[in-house]
C-alpha positions in Angstrom: -56.5 35.2 34.2 -55.4 38.3 36.2 -51.7 39.1 36.7 -51.8 38.1 40.4 -53.3 34.7 39.5 -50.6 34.2 36.9 -47.9 35.0 39.4 -49.3 32.6 41.9 -49.3 29.9 39.3 -45.7 30.7 38.4 -44.7 30.4 42.0 -46.5 27.0 42.2 -44.7 25.8 39.1 -41.4 27.0 40.5 -42.0 25.1 43.7 -42.9 21.9 41.9 -40.5 21.9 39.0 -37.5 24.0 40.2 -37.4 26.1 37.1 -39.7 27.8 34.6 -39.2 28.9 31.0 -40.9 32.0 29.7 -42.0 30.4 26.4 -43.6 27.4 28.2 -45.4 29.7 30.6 -46.7 31.8 27.7 -48.2 28.7 26.2 -49.5 27.2 29.4 -51.1 30.4 30.7 -52.3 31.5 27.2 -50.8 35.0 27.4 -48.1 36.8 25.4 -44.5 36.2 26.2 -44.2 40.0 26.9 -46.7 39.5 29.7 -44.7 36.7 31.1 -41.5 38.7 31.0 -43.3 41.5 32.9 -44.5 39.1 35.5 -41.0 37.6 36.0 -39.3 41.0 36.2 -41.9 42.2 38.7 -41.5 39.0 40.8 -37.7 39.3 40.7 -37.9 42.9 41.9 -40.0 41.7 44.8 -37.5 38.9 45.7 -39.8 36.1 44.7 -37.6 34.5 42.1 -34.3 34.9 40.2 -34.4 35.6 36.4 -32.3 33.4 34.2 -31.8 33.3 30.4 -35.2 32.4 29.1 -36.9 31.9 32.4 -36.5 31.8 36.2 -35.5 29.8 39.2 -36.6 30.0 42.8 -34.6 32.4 45.0 -33.9 29.5 47.4 -31.6 28.1 44.7 -29.6 31.2 44.7 -29.0 31.5 48.4 -30.6 29.7 51.3 -33.2 31.9 53.1 -32.4 35.1 51.1 -34.1 38.5 51.8 -35.5 40.3 48.8 -32.6 42.7 48.8 -30.0 39.9 49.1 -31.3 38.6 45.8 -31.8 41.9 44.2 -28.4 43.2 45.1 -26.5 40.0 44.9 -24.3 38.6 42.2 -25.3 40.0 38.8 -25.9 37.9 35.7 -23.2 37.8 32.9 -25.5 40.0 30.9 -25.7 42.7 33.7 -21.9 42.5 34.1 -21.4 43.0 30.4 -23.7 46.0 30.3 -22.1 47.5 33.4 -18.6 47.3 31.9 -19.8 49.0 28.7 -21.8 51.7 30.7 -19.0 52.9 32.8 -17.1 53.9 29.7 -19.4 56.9 29.5 -18.3 58.3 32.8 -15.7 61.0 32.8 -13.6 62.4 35.6 -15.4 64.8 37.9 -18.8 64.0 36.4 -21.9 64.2 38.5 -23.9 61.1 37.8 -27.3 59.8 39.0 -27.7 56.2 40.0 -30.8 54.6 41.6 -31.0 51.3 43.3 -31.7 47.8 42.0 -30.0 44.8 40.4 -28.7 46.5 37.2 -27.6 49.6 39.1 -25.9 47.6 41.8 -23.8 45.7 39.2 -22.7 49.0 37.7 -21.5 50.2 41.1 -19.0 47.4 41.1 -17.4 48.7 37.9 -17.2 52.4 38.6 -13.8 53.8 37.6 -11.4 55.0 40.3 -11.6 58.7 39.3 -13.1 61.7 41.2 -16.9 61.5 40.9 -20.1 62.9 42.4 -22.9 60.4 42.7 -26.5 61.4 43.5 -28.9 58.6 44.4 -32.3 57.9 45.8 -31.2 54.6 47.1 -29.9 53.9 50.7 -28.3 50.7 49.4 -26.4 52.6 46.7 -25.3 55.3 49.1 -24.1 52.7 51.7 -22.1 50.8 49.0 -20.3 54.0 48.0 -19.9 55.8 51.4 -16.3 54.6 52.0 -15.1 55.3 48.4 -12.6 58.2 48.9 -12.9 59.2 45.2 -16.7 59.5 45.3 -18.8 62.3 46.9 -22.3 60.9 47.6 -25.5 62.8 47.9 -28.8 61.2 48.9 -32.2 62.4 47.7 -34.7 62.1 50.6 -38.2 60.9 50.9 -40.3 58.0 52.2 -38.0 54.9 52.2 -39.5 51.8 50.6 -38.5 48.2 51.5 -36.0 48.2 48.6 -34.2 51.3 50.2 -35.3 53.5 47.3 -37.2 56.8 47.6 -39.5 57.9 44.7 -42.3 59.9 46.3 -43.1 63.7 45.9 -40.3 64.7 48.3 -37.8 62.7 46.3 -39.0 64.3 43.0 -38.6 67.8 44.6 -35.1 66.8 45.6 -34.2 65.8 42.0 -35.1 69.3 40.8 -32.3 70.8 42.9 -29.6 69.2 40.8 -28.2 69.0 37.3 -26.6 65.7 36.3 -23.9 65.2 33.7 -25.0 61.7 33.2 -28.0 59.6 34.4 -28.2 55.8 34.1 -31.7 54.6 33.4 -33.3 51.2 33.7 -36.8 50.0 34.3 -39.3 47.3 33.6 -38.9 47.4 29.8 -38.1 49.3 26.7 -39.7 49.0 23.2 -40.6 51.2 20.3 -43.5 52.5 22.5 -41.1 53.9 25.0 -39.4 53.3 28.4 -41.7 51.7 31.0 -41.6 50.6 34.6 -43.8 48.9 37.2 -45.6 51.9 38.9 -46.6 55.5 37.9 -44.7 56.9 40.9 -41.4 55.3 39.8 -42.1 56.3 36.2 -42.6 60.0 37.2 -39.4 59.9 39.3 -37.3 58.5 36.4 -38.8 61.1 34.0 -37.9 63.9 36.5 -34.3 62.6 36.6 -34.1 62.7 32.8 -35.2 66.3 32.6 -32.3 67.5 34.7 -29.6 65.3 33.0 -27.4 66.3 30.2 -27.0 62.7 29.0 -29.1 59.6 29.7 -27.9 56.1 29.2 -30.4 53.2 29.2 -29.3 49.9 30.7 -31.6 47.1 29.5 -30.7 43.4 29.5 -32.3 41.4 26.7 -35.2 40.2 28.8 -36.4 43.8 29.1 -36.1 44.6 25.4 -39.4 44.6 23.6 -41.3 44.6 26.9 -44.0 47.1 27.8 -44.4 47.4 31.6 -47.4 49.1 33.2 -46.3 52.7 33.5 -44.9 54.9 30.8 -41.7 56.8 31.6 -41.2 58.5 28.3 -40.2 58.0 24.7 -37.0 56.2 23.8 -35.7 59.4 22.3 -35.2 60.6 25.8 -32.1 58.4 25.9 -28.8 59.2 24.2 -27.9 55.5 24.0 -29.3 52.1 25.0 -26.9 49.4 26.1 -28.0 45.8 26.0 -26.5 42.4 25.4 -26.2 40.1 22.4 -29.3 38.1 23.3 -31.6 41.0 22.6 -34.2 40.5 19.8 -32.8 42.2 16.7 -36.2 43.4 15.4 -36.9 45.3 18.6 -33.4 46.9 18.6 -33.9 48.0 15.0 -37.2 49.7 16.0 -35.2 51.7 18.5 -32.6 52.6 16.0 -35.2 53.7 13.5 -36.3 56.4 16.1 -32.7 57.7 16.2 -31.5 56.0 19.4 -28.0 54.7 19.4 -27.9 51.0 20.5 -24.7 49.4 21.9 -24.4 45.6 22.3 -22.3 44.6 25.3 -20.3 41.4 24.8 -20.5 38.7 27.5 -17.4 37.0 26.2 -15.0 39.1 28.4 -17.2 38.6 31.5 -17.3 34.9 30.9 -13.5 34.7 30.7 -13.2 36.6 34.0 -15.2 33.9 35.8 -13.3 30.9 34.3 
């Protein structure tokens, strides 16, 4: 069964059952759970569903009639909130940081410290979110604008090479001992270009992206100074990252849970 056929089946199951679990999908469709996780991540990026712990729910359960970006840039999960709170601790006053656009990045924006910063982004959504922050100078890398508001083409890559970043935050489709991966070669090349002009790179990967190998290779995990994840991440995969010399930080969801109670 090809990936497109699997994803059509997943959408059909979501419509009929209201929720799917990755483990059950793996058994029903006779593919690895890593393949199912890649499918769910890609489908969430395209606004087709909303990832949950262990599976997914239809986007219509999140918000009636949402646009893809309304889902993608909406309320983050407790795991994304925990990772974001840990990630911003790496930001220092007057740093120049790179932030792209997407669910994990958008959650981080909500937790940026109120200190002087320069943010460079390839995302119109990120730039719009920050444009009224008096403490933040925002620079946008240009190129062909995708539906998500991101720009990752050759023009955008040329723009990246004009800068040097103190800190870059990196996410993607997955991370494993094989490396950092994402959905398309174009995005992979763009993320790689950002890493080459960054003094430090911090990986932001919720548990459902740990141990996952997406389609396109960004680079080895050693390109990252630290990987921040949550306590649901599989320990064996985290150990394989640490064995390559990568620092792994586990963000606790307990504080984020208490904030919402």
